[in-house]
Rosetta silent file (secondary structure, phi, psi, omega in degrees, C-alpha in Angstrom):
SEQUENCE: XXXXXXXXXXXXXXXXXXXXXXXXXXXXXXXXXXXXXXXXXXXXXXXXXXXXXXXXXXXXXXXXXXXXXXXXXXXX
SCORE:     score description
SCORE:     0.000 S_00000001
   1 L     0.000  138.099  178.592    0.016    0.043    0.007 S_00000001
   2 L   -67.421  143.218  171.139    1.265    3.502   -0.890 S_00000001
   3 L   -71.683  145.123  170.780    2.255    5.935    1.728 S_00000001
   4 L    85.929  167.753 -176.968    0.150    9.117    2.141 S_00000001
   5 L   -69.590  155.024  175.676   -3.405   10.022    1.019 S_00000001
   6 L   -91.071  125.524 -177.341   -4.785    9.179   -2.348 S_00000001
   7 L  -105.404  126.617 -179.370   -5.505   12.349   -4.323 S_00000001
   8 L  -109.025  122.062 -177.757   -8.224   12.236   -6.975 S_00000001
   9 L   -89.050  117.679 -176.598   -8.009   14.958   -9.655 S_00000001
  10 L   -95.926   16.776  179.836  -11.580   15.941  -10.572 S_00000001
  11 L    78.779   99.916 -172.646  -10.495   18.300  -13.422 S_00000001
  12 L   -89.124   12.612 -174.848   -9.832   21.786  -12.216 S_00000001
  13 L   -90.112   -9.543  177.757  -10.930   23.616  -15.416 S_00000001
  14 H   -65.211  -33.383  178.126  -14.589   23.859  -14.359 S_00000001
  15 H   -68.003  -32.297 -179.962  -14.001   26.797  -12.117 S_00000001
  16 H   -71.612  -34.965  177.526  -12.333   28.745  -14.906 S_00000001
  17 H   -64.699  -45.005 -177.301  -15.258   28.160  -17.261 S_00000001
  18 H   -64.708  -41.657  178.019  -17.727   29.281  -14.630 S_00000001
  19 H   -60.682  -45.081 -179.890  -15.629   32.421  -13.961 S_00000001
  20 H   -63.593  -45.734 -179.527  -15.541   33.344  -17.663 S_00000001
  21 H   -64.634  -38.813  177.538  -19.358   32.900  -17.991 S_00000001
  22 H   -68.145  -36.892  175.888  -20.063   34.928  -14.886 S_00000001
  23 H   -62.322  -44.084  177.871  -17.708   37.640  -16.137 S_00000001
  24 H   -63.668  -41.539  179.634  -19.495   37.856  -19.479 S_00000001
  25 H   -66.147  -38.600  175.118  -22.887   38.046  -17.805 S_00000001
  26 H   -62.087  -42.589  178.166  -21.632   40.808  -15.579 S_00000001
  27 H   -65.468  -39.278 -179.863  -20.373   42.856  -18.574 S_00000001
  28 H   -64.116  -46.623 -179.261  -23.695   42.420  -20.425 S_00000001
  29 H   -59.833  -43.691  178.676  -25.634   43.512  -17.332 S_00000001
  30 H   -60.456  -42.267  179.087  -23.328   46.514  -16.945 S_00000001
  31 H   -66.677  -39.997  177.585  -23.864   47.518  -20.607 S_00000001
  32 H   -65.389  -44.427 -177.505  -27.633   47.194  -20.287 S_00000001
  33 H   -66.269  -40.591 -178.901  -27.719   49.200  -17.067 S_00000001
  34 H   -79.783   -5.146  175.269  -25.552   52.008  -18.447 S_00000001
  35 L    90.219    0.551  173.812  -27.655   52.225  -21.632 S_00000001
  36 L   -64.083  -37.249  174.285  -25.025   51.062  -24.130 S_00000001
  37 L  -108.294  118.849 -177.019  -27.282   48.169  -25.004 S_00000001
  38 L   -98.630  110.760  179.760  -30.893   49.340  -25.351 S_00000001
  39 L   -84.095   -6.036 -178.365  -33.346   46.502  -24.760 S_00000001
  40 L   -89.390   -1.100 -177.783  -36.393   48.712  -25.555 S_00000001
  41 L    87.985 -159.572 -172.342  -35.487   48.908  -29.239 S_00000001
  42 L   -87.134    6.088 -175.260  -34.996   52.064  -31.230 S_00000001
  43 L   -90.391   30.545 -177.941  -37.736   54.122  -29.499 S_00000001
  44 L   -79.006  164.622  177.204  -35.439   55.612  -26.854 S_00000001
  45 L   -80.487  149.480  171.159  -35.258   59.231  -25.919 S_00000001
  46 L   -91.209  127.295 -179.013  -32.721   61.678  -27.233 S_00000001
  47 L  -114.740  118.423  177.071  -30.873   63.379  -24.431 S_00000001
  48 L   -91.324  128.875 -178.293  -29.083   66.636  -25.194 S_00000001
  49 L  -116.742  128.591  177.134  -26.256   67.343  -22.882 S_00000001
  50 L  -116.461  122.432  177.525  -24.830   70.907  -22.787 S_00000001
  51 L  -111.454  127.101  176.041  -21.511   71.429  -21.111 S_00000001
  52 L  -107.848  125.272 -177.502  -20.437   74.967  -20.485 S_00000001
  53 L  -106.304  141.628  175.687  -16.752   75.523  -19.855 S_00000001
  54 L   -64.750  146.232  177.026  -15.383   78.839  -18.586 S_00000001
  55 L   -74.693  129.733  178.910  -13.587   80.940  -21.167 S_00000001
  56 L  -116.416  122.917 -178.635   -9.870   81.064  -20.673 S_00000001
  57 L   -89.058  145.888  177.764   -7.922   83.873  -22.289 S_00000001
  58 L   -73.412  150.249  178.127   -4.383   83.299  -23.529 S_00000001
  59 L   -63.606  147.081  179.965   -1.570   85.257  -21.749 S_00000001
  60 L   -70.500  -38.285 -178.601   -0.759   88.561  -23.524 S_00000001
  61 L  -122.473  147.845  177.740    2.991   87.978  -23.448 S_00000001
  62 L   -69.996  152.399  178.579    4.980   84.792  -23.512 S_00000001
  63 L   -69.701  147.901  179.231    6.579   83.779  -20.240 S_00000001
  64 L   -68.981  145.580  177.583   10.251   84.486  -19.556 S_00000001
  65 L   -69.690  158.308 -177.115   12.507   81.488  -19.812 S_00000001
  66 L   -74.028  154.345  177.613   13.858   80.100  -16.532 S_00000001
  67 L   -66.708  147.142  176.844   17.261   81.121  -15.280 S_00000001
  68 L   -59.607  149.838  178.124   20.117   78.725  -16.104 S_00000001
  69 L   -72.137  148.117  178.974   20.970   76.237  -13.441 S_00000001
  70 L   -67.969  154.465  179.746   24.039   77.009  -11.288 S_00000001
  71 L   -67.586  151.946  177.999   27.307   75.215  -12.078 S_00000001
  72 L   -62.567  154.515 -178.253   28.063   72.136  -10.024 S_00000001
  73 L   -76.885  -22.726 -177.394   30.195   72.836   -6.955 S_00000001
  74 L   -90.386    4.118  176.852   32.838   70.274   -7.830 S_00000001
  75 L    76.157    7.637 -174.904   33.474   71.896  -11.255 S_00000001
  76 L  -110.644    0.000    0.000   32.491   68.838  -13.136 S_00000001
């Protein structure tokens, strides 16, 4: 008789398949919930969204360039 417990491999790929199916279902539910997939057909409402951003004026003169960096203390 062999030493140690007997291990039976029941095929570990079932969990991967279930995870993939559940992931796909979750993606479809998310797309339906967000409105990307319209389950009511083509009779949906048109929603107009207006975004108003504040006007930003450009500066009148270009900025001065930065001063050059000081030379290293060790001369190198």
